[in-house]
Structures are given as C-alpha cells and as structure tokens.
N, CA, C and O atoms as a GROMACS GRO file, in nm:
protein
  444
    1VAL      N    1   0.085  -0.117   0.000
    1VAL     CA    2   0.000   0.000   0.000
    1VAL      C    3   0.090   0.124   0.000
    1VAL      O    4   0.184   0.132   0.079
    2ASN      N    5   0.061   0.218  -0.088
    2ASN     CA    6   0.145   0.337  -0.095
    2ASN      C    7   0.114   0.434   0.019
    2ASN      O    8   0.018   0.416   0.093
    3TRP      N    9   0.196   0.536   0.031
    3TRP     CA   10   0.186   0.630   0.143
    3TRP      C   11   0.052   0.700   0.148
    3TRP      O   12  -0.001   0.724   0.257
    4GLN      N   13  -0.005   0.734   0.032
    4GLN     CA   14  -0.132   0.808   0.031
    4GLN      C   15  -0.244   0.723   0.090
    4GLN      O   16  -0.324   0.773   0.170
    5TRP      N   17  -0.250   0.597   0.052
    5TRP     CA   18  -0.354   0.510   0.109
    5TRP      C   19  -0.324   0.478   0.255
    5TRP      O   20  -0.416   0.464   0.335
    6ASN      N   21  -0.197   0.466   0.291
    6ASN     CA   22  -0.164   0.449   0.433
    6ASN      C   23  -0.218   0.566   0.515
    6ASN      O   24  -0.271   0.547   0.624
    7ARG      N   25  -0.203   0.685   0.462
    7ARG     CA   26  -0.256   0.804   0.532
    7ARG      C   27  -0.407   0.795   0.545
    7ARG      O   28  -0.462   0.826   0.651
    8TYR      N   29  -0.474   0.752   0.440
    8TYR     CA   30  -0.620   0.735   0.447
    8TYR      C   31  -0.657   0.638   0.559
    8TYR      O   32  -0.746   0.667   0.639
    9PHE      N   33  -0.590   0.524   0.565
    9PHE     CA   34  -0.622   0.424   0.667
    9PHE      C   35  -0.595   0.477   0.808
    9PHE      O   36  -0.668   0.445   0.902
   10GLU      N   37  -0.490   0.558   0.824
   10GLU     CA   38  -0.464   0.621   0.954
   10GLU      C   39  -0.580   0.713   0.993
   10GLU      O   40  -0.628   0.709   1.106
   11LEU      N   41  -0.624   0.794   0.898
   11LEU     CA   42  -0.734   0.887   0.926
   11LEU      C   43  -0.864   0.811   0.954
   11LEU      O   44  -0.938   0.847   1.046
   12ALA      N   45  -0.890   0.708   0.876
   12ALA     CA   46  -1.014   0.632   0.893
   12ALA      C   47  -1.020   0.562   1.028
   12ALA      O   48  -1.128   0.540   1.082
   13ALA      N   49  -0.905   0.526   1.083
   13ALA     CA   50  -0.900   0.456   1.212
   13ALA      C   51  -0.909   0.552   1.331
   13ALA      O   52  -0.926   0.508   1.445
   14ASP      N   53  -0.898   0.680   1.305
   14ASP     CA   54  -0.897   0.779   1.413
   14ASP      C   55  -1.036   0.842   1.428
   14ASP      O   56  -1.076   0.920   1.341
   15PRO      N   57  -1.109   0.812   1.534
   15PRO     CA   58  -1.245   0.865   1.549
   15PRO      C   59  -1.249   1.016   1.568
   15PRO      O   60  -1.356   1.076   1.556
   16LYS      N   61  -1.136   1.080   1.596
   16LYS     CA   62  -1.131   1.225   1.611
   16LYS      C   63  -1.125   1.297   1.475
   16LYS      O   64  -1.148   1.418   1.468
   17VAL      N   65  -1.095   1.224   1.369
   17VAL     CA   66  -1.084   1.283   1.236
   17VAL      C   67  -1.222   1.284   1.172
   17VAL      O   68  -1.295   1.185   1.177
   18SER      N   69  -1.257   1.397   1.113
   18SER     CA   70  -1.390   1.409   1.051
   18SER      C   71  -1.403   1.313   0.932
   18SER      O   72  -1.306   1.282   0.864
   19LEU      N   73  -1.524   1.268   0.911
   19LEU     CA   74  -1.550   1.182   0.796
   19LEU      C   75  -1.528   1.257   0.666
   19LEU      O   76  -1.493   1.197   0.564
   20THR      N   77  -1.549   1.387   0.668
   20THR     CA   78  -1.526   1.466   0.548
   20THR      C   79  -1.378   1.461   0.510
   20THR      O   80  -1.344   1.441   0.393
   21ARG      N   81  -1.290   1.479   0.607
   21ARG     CA   82  -1.146   1.473   0.579
   21ARG      C   83  -1.107   1.334   0.530
   21ARG      O   84  -1.031   1.320   0.434
   22THR      N   85  -1.160   1.232   0.595
   22THR     CA   86  -1.130   1.096   0.554
   22THR      C   87  -1.178   1.069   0.412
   22THR      O   88  -1.106   1.011   0.332
   23ALA      N   89  -1.301   1.112   0.382
   23ALA     CA   90  -1.357   1.089   0.249
   23ALA      C   91  -1.279   1.163   0.141
   23ALA      O   92  -1.252   1.107   0.035
   24THR      N   93  -1.241   1.288   0.168
   24THR     CA   94  -1.166   1.362   0.067
   24THR      C   95  -1.027   1.304   0.046
   24THR      O   96  -0.973   1.310  -0.064
   25THR      N   97  -0.969   1.250   0.151
   25THR     CA   98  -0.839   1.184   0.136
   25THR      C   99  -0.852   1.061   0.046
   25THR      O  100  -0.764   1.036  -0.036
   26SER      N  101  -0.959   0.985   0.062
   26SER     CA  102  -0.977   0.868  -0.023
   26SER      C  103  -1.005   0.907  -0.168
   26SER      O  104  -0.957   0.841  -0.261
   27ILE      N  105  -1.082   1.013  -0.187
   27ILE     CA  106  -1.109   1.060  -0.324
   27ILE      C  107  -0.979   1.102  -0.391
   27ILE      O  108  -0.951   1.065  -0.505
   28PHE      N  109  -0.900   1.182  -0.319
   28PHE     CA  110  -0.772   1.227  -0.375
   28PHE      C  111  -0.682   1.108  -0.405
   28PHE      O  112  -0.618   1.103  -0.510
   29SER      N  113  -0.676   1.012  -0.313
   29SER     CA  114  -0.592   0.893  -0.334
   29SER      C  115  -0.633   0.819  -0.460
   29SER      O  116  -0.549   0.774  -0.538
   30HIS      N  117  -0.762   0.808  -0.479
   30HIS     CA  118  -0.811   0.736  -0.597
   30HIS      C  119  -0.776   0.812  -0.725
   30HIS      O  120  -0.729   0.752  -0.822
   31LEU      N  121  -0.800   0.944  -0.725
   31LEU     CA  122  -0.775   1.022  -0.847
   31LEU      C  123  -0.627   1.042  -0.876
   31LEU      O  124  -0.585   1.039  -0.992
   32ALA      N  125  -0.548   1.064  -0.772
   32ALA     CA  126  -0.407   1.099  -0.793
   32ALA      C  127  -0.312   0.980  -0.788
   32ALA      O  128  -0.199   0.991  -0.834
   33VAL      N  129  -0.357   0.868  -0.733
   33VAL     CA  130  -0.269   0.752  -0.721
   33VAL      C  131  -0.322   0.635  -0.804
   33VAL      O  132  -0.257   0.590  -0.898
   34ASP      N  133  -0.440   0.586  -0.770
   34ASP     CA  134  -0.494   0.468  -0.839
   34ASP      C  135  -0.512   0.491  -0.989
   34ASP      O  136  -0.476   0.406  -1.071
   35LEU      N  137  -0.567   0.606  -1.023
   35LEU     CA  138  -0.589   0.635  -1.164
   35LEU      C  139  -0.457   0.639  -1.240
   35LEU      O  140  -0.446   0.586  -1.351
   36VAL      N  141  -0.358   0.702  -1.182
   36VAL     CA  142  -0.226   0.711  -1.248
   36VAL      C  143  -0.166   0.572  -1.268
   36VAL      O  144  -0.121   0.540  -1.378
   37TYR      N  145  -0.165   0.491  -1.163
   37TYR     CA  146  -0.111   0.355  -1.177
   37TYR      C  147  -0.190   0.274  -1.281
   37TYR      O  148  -0.132   0.196  -1.356
   38GLY      N  149  -0.320   0.293  -1.283
   38GLY     CA  150  -0.403   0.223  -1.381
   38GLY      C  151  -0.369   0.263  -1.523
   38GLY      O  152  -0.360   0.179  -1.612
   39LEU      N  153  -0.351   0.392  -1.545
   39LEU     CA  154  -0.317   0.440  -1.679
   39LEU      C  155  -0.181   0.389  -1.724
   39LEU      O  156  -0.163   0.354  -1.841
   40VAL      N  157  -0.086   0.385  -1.633
   40VAL     CA  158   0.046   0.330  -1.666
   40VAL      C  159   0.035   0.181  -1.697
   40VAL      O  160   0.095   0.132  -1.792
   41ALA      N  161  -0.042   0.110  -1.616
   41ALA     CA  162  -0.055  -0.036  -1.632
   41ALA      C  163  -0.115  -0.075  -1.767
   41ALA      O  164  -0.081  -0.179  -1.822
   42ILE      N  165  -0.204   0.009  -1.820
   42ILE     CA  166  -0.266  -0.026  -1.949
   42ILE      C  167  -0.193   0.037  -2.067
   42ILE      O  168  -0.235   0.023  -2.182
   43GLY      N  169  -0.082   0.106  -2.037
   43GLY     CA  170  -0.001   0.162  -2.145
   43GLY      C  171  -0.060   0.285  -2.211
   43GLY      O  172  -0.041   0.307  -2.330
   44SER      N  173  -0.133   0.367  -2.134
   44SER     CA  174  -0.191   0.488  -2.191
   44SER      C  175  -0.081   0.576  -2.249
   44SER      O  176   0.030   0.585  -2.198
   45GLN      N  177  -0.119   0.641  -2.359
   45GLN     CA  178  -0.026   0.730  -2.427
   45GLN      C  179  -0.096   0.862  -2.458
   45GLN      O  180  -0.216   0.877  -2.433
   46GLU      N  181  -0.024   0.953  -2.513
   46GLU     CA  182  -0.078   1.086  -2.544
   46GLU      C  183  -0.203   1.077  -2.633
   46GLU      O  184  -0.293   1.161  -2.622
   47ILE      N  185  -0.209   0.977  -2.719
   47ILE     CA  186  -0.326   0.965  -2.808
   47ILE      C  187  -0.454   0.935  -2.730
   47ILE      O  188  -0.564   0.948  -2.785
   48HIS      N  189  -0.443   0.895  -2.604
   48HIS     CA  190  -0.560   0.865  -2.520
   48HIS      C  191  -0.604   0.985  -2.437
   48HIS      O  192  -0.697   0.975  -2.357
   49ARG      N  193  -0.540   1.098  -2.456
   49ARG     CA  194  -0.567   1.217  -2.376
   49ARG      C  195  -0.715   1.257  -2.380
   49ARG      O  196  -0.773   1.289  -2.277
   50ASP      N  197  -0.775   1.257  -2.496
   50ASP     CA  198  -0.916   1.297  -2.508
   50ASP      C  199  -1.006   1.203  -2.427
   50ASP      O  200  -1.103   1.248  -2.366
   51ASP      N  201  -0.975   1.073  -2.427
   51ASP     CA  202  -1.052   0.977  -2.348
   51ASP      C  203  -1.039   1.008  -2.200
   51ASP      O  204  -1.137   0.999  -2.125
   52PHE      N  205  -0.919   1.042  -2.156
   52PHE     CA  206  -0.893   1.077  -2.017
   52PHE      C  207  -0.980   1.195  -1.975
   52PHE      O  208  -1.041   1.192  -1.867
   53PHE      N  209  -0.986   1.299  -2.058
   53PHE     CA  210  -1.067   1.415  -2.024
   53PHE      C  211  -1.216   1.386  -2.034
   53PHE      O  212  -1.296   1.440  -1.958
   54LEU      N  213  -1.255   1.301  -2.128
   54LEU     CA  214  -1.396   1.262  -2.137
   54LEU      C  215  -1.440   1.190  -2.010
   54LEU      O  216  -1.547   1.218  -1.957
   55PHE      N  217  -1.357   1.100  -1.961
   55PHE     CA  218  -1.388   1.030  -1.835
   55PHE      C  219  -1.406   1.131  -1.723
   55PHE      O  220  -1.500   1.121  -1.644
   56GLY      N  221  -1.316   1.229  -1.715
   56GLY     CA  222  -1.326   1.333  -1.612
   56GLY      C  223  -1.452   1.415  -1.626
   56GLY      O  224  -1.516   1.448  -1.526
   57ASP      N  225  -1.489   1.448  -1.749
   57ASP     CA  226  -1.612   1.526  -1.772
   57ASP      C  227  -1.735   1.448  -1.729
   57ASP      O  228  -1.827   1.505  -1.670
   58VAL      N  229  -1.738   1.318  -1.757
   58VAL     CA  230  -1.851   1.235  -1.714
   58VAL      C  231  -1.854   1.227  -1.561
   58VAL      O  232  -1.961   1.234  -1.501
   59LEU      N  233  -1.739   1.211  -1.500
   59LEU     CA  234  -1.731   1.207  -1.354
   59LEU      C  235  -1.786   1.336  -1.293
   59LEU      O  236  -1.856   1.331  -1.192
   60VAL      N  237  -1.754   1.448  -1.352
   60VAL     CA  238  -1.803   1.577  -1.302
   60VAL      C  239  -1.956   1.581  -1.307
   60VAL      O  240  -2.018   1.637  -1.216
   61THR      N  241  -2.017   1.523  -1.409
   61THR     CA  242  -2.163   1.525  -1.417
   61THR      C  243  -2.227   1.445  -1.304
   61THR      O  244  -2.345   1.462  -1.274
   62LYS      N  245  -2.150   1.360  -1.240
   62LYS     CA  246  -2.199   1.279  -1.128
   62LYS      C  247  -2.162   1.338  -0.993
   62LYS      O  248  -2.185   1.274  -0.890
   63SER      N  249  -2.104   1.458  -0.991
   63SER     CA  250  -2.056   1.515  -0.865
   63SER      C  251  -2.168   1.535  -0.764
   63SER      O  252  -2.147   1.515  -0.645
   64ASP      N  253  -2.288   1.575  -0.809
   64ASP     CA  254  -2.399   1.591  -0.715
   64ASP      C  255  -2.435   1.458  -0.650
   64ASP      O  256  -2.466   1.453  -0.531
   65THR      N  257  -2.431   1.350  -0.727
   65THR     CA  258  -2.459   1.217  -0.673
   65THR      C  259  -2.351   1.177  -0.572
   65THR      O  260  -2.381   1.121  -0.467
   66ILE      N  261  -2.226   1.205  -0.606
   66ILE     CA  262  -2.115   1.173  -0.515
   66ILE      C  263  -2.130   1.251  -0.384
   66ILE      O  264  -2.114   1.195  -0.276
   67ILE      N  265  -2.162   1.379  -0.395
   67ILE     CA  266  -2.182   1.463  -0.276
   67ILE      C  267  -2.295   1.406  -0.191
   67ILE      O  268  -2.280   1.391  -0.070
   68ASP      N  269  -2.408   1.375  -0.254
   68ASP     CA  270  -2.524   1.321  -0.182
   68ASP      C  271  -2.492   1.186  -0.118
   68ASP      O  272  -2.529   1.162  -0.003
   69ASP      N  273  -2.425   1.098  -0.192
   69ASP     CA  274  -2.393   0.966  -0.139
   69ASP      C  275  -2.296   0.973  -0.020
   69ASP      O  276  -2.314   0.902   0.079
   70LEU      N  277  -2.196   1.058  -0.030
   70LEU     CA  278  -2.102   1.072   0.082
   70LEU      C  279  -2.173   1.127   0.205
   70LEU      O  280  -2.140   1.090   0.318
   71ALA      N  281  -2.268   1.216   0.184
   71ALA     CA  282  -2.343   1.272   0.297
   71ALA      C  283  -2.435   1.166   0.359
   71ALA      O  284  -2.438   1.149   0.481
   72SER      N  285  -2.511   1.096   0.275
   72SER     CA  286  -2.609   1.001   0.329
   72SER      C  287  -2.545   0.873   0.382
   72SER      O  288  -2.593   0.818   0.481
   73LEU      N  289  -2.440   0.825   0.318
   73LEU     CA  290  -2.380   0.699   0.360
   73LEU      C  291  -2.277   0.715   0.472
   73LEU      O  292  -2.264   0.628   0.558
   74TYR      N  293  -2.204   0.828   0.470
   74TYR     CA  294  -2.093   0.845   0.565
   74TYR      C  295  -2.104   0.969   0.653
   74TYR      O  296  -2.024   0.988   0.744
   75GLY      N  297  -2.203   1.054   0.626
   75GLY     CA  298  -2.214   1.177   0.703
   75GLY      C  299  -2.105   1.278   0.670
   75GLY      O  300  -2.076   1.366   0.750
   76ALA      N  301  -2.046   1.265   0.554
   76ALA     CA  302  -1.937   1.354   0.511
   76ALA      C  303  -1.994   1.466   0.424
   76ALA      O  304  -2.060   1.440   0.324
   77ASP      N  305  -1.966   1.588   0.463
   77ASP     CA  306  -2.014   1.705   0.388
   77ASP      C  307  -1.901   1.756   0.300
   77ASP      O  308  -1.814   1.830   0.346
   78VAL      N  309  -1.903   1.716   0.174
   78VAL     CA  310  -1.797   1.757   0.081
   78VAL      C  311  -1.847   1.858  -0.022
   78VAL      O  312  -1.778   1.889  -0.119
   79GLU      N  313  -1.967   1.910   0.000
   79GLU     CA  314  -2.025   2.001  -0.099
   79GLU      C  315  -1.937   2.124  -0.123
   79GLU      O  316  -1.911   2.160  -0.237
   80ASP      N  317  -1.892   2.188  -0.015
   80ASP     CA  318  -1.806   2.307  -0.032
   80ASP      C  319  -1.677   2.271  -0.105
   80ASP      O  320  -1.632   2.347  -0.191
   81LEU      N  321  -1.618   2.158  -0.072
   81LEU     CA  322  -1.496   2.116  -0.139
   81LEU      C  323  -1.520   2.097  -0.288
   81LEU      O  324  -1.443   2.148  -0.371
   82PHE      N  325  -1.624   2.024  -0.323
   82PHE     CA  326  -1.653   1.997  -0.464
   82PHE      C  327  -1.690   2.123  -0.540
   82PHE      O  328  -1.667   2.133  -0.661
   83ASN      N  329  -1.748   2.219  -0.470
   83ASN     CA  330  -1.795   2.340  -0.536
   83ASN      C  331  -1.700   2.458  -0.520
   83ASN      O  332  -1.737   2.572  -0.548
   84GLY      N  333  -1.578   2.433  -0.474
   84GLY     CA  334  -1.476   2.536  -0.470
   84GLY      C  335  -1.487   2.636  -0.357
   84GLY      O  336  -1.440   2.749  -0.369
   85PHE      N  337  -1.551   2.594  -0.246
   85PHE     CA  338  -1.567   2.683  -0.131
   85PHE      C  339  -1.629   2.815  -0.178
   85PHE      O  340  -1.719   2.813  -0.261
   86PHE      N  341  -1.584   2.927  -0.128
   86PHE     CA  342  -1.647   3.054  -0.163
   86PHE      C  343  -1.611   3.098  -0.305
   86PHE      O  344  -1.681   3.182  -0.362
   87PHE      N  345  -1.504   3.044  -0.364
   87PHE     CA  346  -1.469   3.080  -0.500
   87PHE      C  347  -1.566   3.021  -0.602
   87PHE      O  348  -1.586   3.077  -0.710
   88GLY      N  349  -1.627   2.909  -0.566
   88GLY     CA  350  -1.714   2.839  -0.659
   88GLY      C  351  -1.830   2.923  -0.709
   88GLY      O  352  -1.858   2.925  -0.828
   89ASP      N  353  -1.897   2.994  -0.618
   89ASP     CA  354  -2.009   3.079  -0.659
   89ASP      C  355  -1.963   3.188  -0.755
   89ASP      O  356  -2.031   3.218  -0.854
   90TRP      N  357  -1.848   3.246  -0.725
   90TRP     CA  358  -1.796   3.352  -0.811
   90TRP      C  359  -1.756   3.297  -0.948
   90TRP      O  360  -1.792   3.354  -1.051
   91ILE      N  361  -1.682   3.186  -0.949
   91ILE     CA  362  -1.636   3.129  -1.076
   91ILE      C  363  -1.754   3.080  -1.159
   91ILE      O  364  -1.762   3.109  -1.279
   92ASP      N  365  -1.845   3.006  -1.096
   92ASP     CA  366  -1.961   2.956  -1.170
   92ASP      C  367  -2.048   3.072  -1.219
   92ASP      O  368  -2.103   3.067  -1.329
   93GLY      N  369  -2.061   3.177  -1.136
   93GLY     CA  370  -2.139   3.293  -1.177
   93GLY      C  371  -2.080   3.363  -1.298
   93GLY      O  372  -2.153   3.414  -1.383
   94ALA      N  373  -1.948   3.365  -1.306
   94ALA     CA  374  -1.882   3.433  -1.417
   94ALA      C  375  -1.870   3.347  -1.542
   94ALA      O  376  -1.878   3.397  -1.654
   95PHE      N  377  -1.852   3.215  -1.523
   95PHE     CA  378  -1.820   3.130  -1.638
   95PHE      C  379  -1.919   3.018  -1.666
   95PHE      O  380  -1.910   2.952  -1.770
   96GLY      N  381  -2.015   2.997  -1.577
   96GLY     CA  382  -2.117   2.894  -1.600
   96GLY      C  383  -2.122   2.792  -1.489
   96GLY      O  384  -2.021   2.759  -1.428
   97ASN      N  385  -2.240   2.743  -1.464
   97ASN     CA  386  -2.264   2.645  -1.357
   97ASN      C  387  -2.180   2.519  -1.377
   97ASN      O  388  -2.178   2.462  -1.486
   98GLY      N  389  -2.112   2.477  -1.272
   98GLY     CA  390  -2.033   2.353  -1.277
   98GLY      C  391  -1.889   2.370  -1.319
   98GLY      O  392  -1.811   2.275  -1.315
   99ILE      N  393  -1.852   2.491  -1.361
   99ILE     CA  394  -1.714   2.514  -1.407
   99ILE      C  395  -1.613   2.489  -1.295
   99ILE      O  396  -1.507   2.432  -1.320
  100THR      N  397  -1.645   2.531  -1.174
  100THR     CA  398  -1.552   2.514  -1.062
  100THR      C  399  -1.523   2.367  -1.037
  100THR      O  400  -1.407   2.327  -1.023
  101THR      N  401  -1.628   2.285  -1.032
  101THR     CA  402  -1.611   2.142  -1.009
  101THR      C  403  -1.531   2.079  -1.121
  101THR      O  404  -1.440   1.999  -1.096
  102SER      N  405  -1.563   2.113  -1.244
  102SER     CA  406  -1.491   2.059  -1.358
  102SER      C  407  -1.345   2.098  -1.355
  102SER      O  408  -1.257   2.014  -1.376
  103LEU      N  409  -1.318   2.225  -1.328
  103LEU     CA  410  -1.180   2.272  -1.321
  103LEU      C  411  -1.104   2.200  -1.211
  103LEU      O  412  -0.989   2.160  -1.230
  104SER      N  413  -1.165   2.183  -1.095
  104SER     CA  414  -1.100   2.116  -0.983
  104SER      C  415  -1.066   1.971  -1.017
  104SER      O  416  -0.953   1.927  -0.998
  105PHE      N  417  -1.166   1.898  -1.068
  105PHE     CA  418  -1.144   1.757  -1.101
  105PHE      C  419  -1.035   1.741  -1.206
  105PHE      O  420  -0.944   1.660  -1.190
  106GLN      N  421  -1.045   1.818  -1.313
  106GLN     CA  422  -0.949   1.801  -1.422
  106GLN      C  423  -0.810   1.844  -1.380
  106GLN      O  424  -0.711   1.785  -1.426
  107THR      N  425  -0.799   1.945  -1.294
  107THR     CA  426  -0.668   1.988  -1.247
  107THR      C  427  -0.603   1.880  -1.161
  107THR      O  428  -0.486   1.849  -1.179
  108ILE      N  429  -0.679   1.823  -1.069
  108ILE     CA  430  -0.626   1.716  -0.984
  108ILE      C  431  -0.583   1.597  -1.069
  108ILE      O  432  -0.477   1.538  -1.046
  109ARG      N  433  -0.663   1.562  -1.167
  109ARG     CA  434  -0.636   1.444  -1.248
  109ARG      C  435  -0.517   1.461  -1.341
  109ARG      O  436  -0.455   1.363  -1.381
  110THR      N  437  -0.484   1.586  -1.377
  110THR     CA  438  -0.372   1.606  -1.470
  110THR      C  439  -0.240   1.628  -1.399
  110THR      O  440  -0.137   1.644  -1.466
  111LYS      N  441  -0.238   1.631  -1.268
  111LYS     CA  442  -0.114   1.653  -1.195
  111LYS      C  443  -0.031   1.526  -1.187
  111LYS      O  444   0.077   1.527  -1.128
   0.00000   0.00000   0.00000
C-alpha cells in the first residue's frame, strides 16, 4: 500500500478525524494515485488524452450524486470542497454552472 492510502487508513482509524477529511483523502488517493497507476498499467499514451478528459467530464456530471452519497452513507459534507468553497459561486457565476467542479477535477487528475 502506498503512502497516500496508508494516510487514508490512519485517518479512517482515528475517530477524532472528521468523515469529510477521511472521504476527501480517499477521493484524492483514488484520483491521484490509483488512476495514475491504472493508466500506466494499461499503457496509456498521449493519443488517449481525449478519453482521459472525457472520463473526467462524465465524472463531473456525477458530482452531485457523489456529494449526496457521501453525505447520506458516511455523514461527510464535501459540498463546499466539490464546489470550490467561496470561489465556486464567483467562478460559476462568471463562467457557467459547474465550471468550478470541472476545473478542480481536471486539475487534480492532470497533476
């Protein structure tokens, strides 16, 4: 198990840590670690870039479901995180609804 998932398991075992922090750590681990290893394992190349972004765009369309599921199943409130905290209203207001979430997801996934 890599360091990022080890950190998740440490947080999950600590009852003093909020479920929101634990959930966001697992989401980040999945997007920044598991996805990367998976892409390497299948031999992804630059020609697959559009598919990578399409997957991210589809994932963004499910962000409301993810937010709702994390709240109802785990009591984790990740709405502000997914919507860019106070910047989200400003960014979405200027550029269109959902832009903040899309920008956040795609930025994390391309790092």
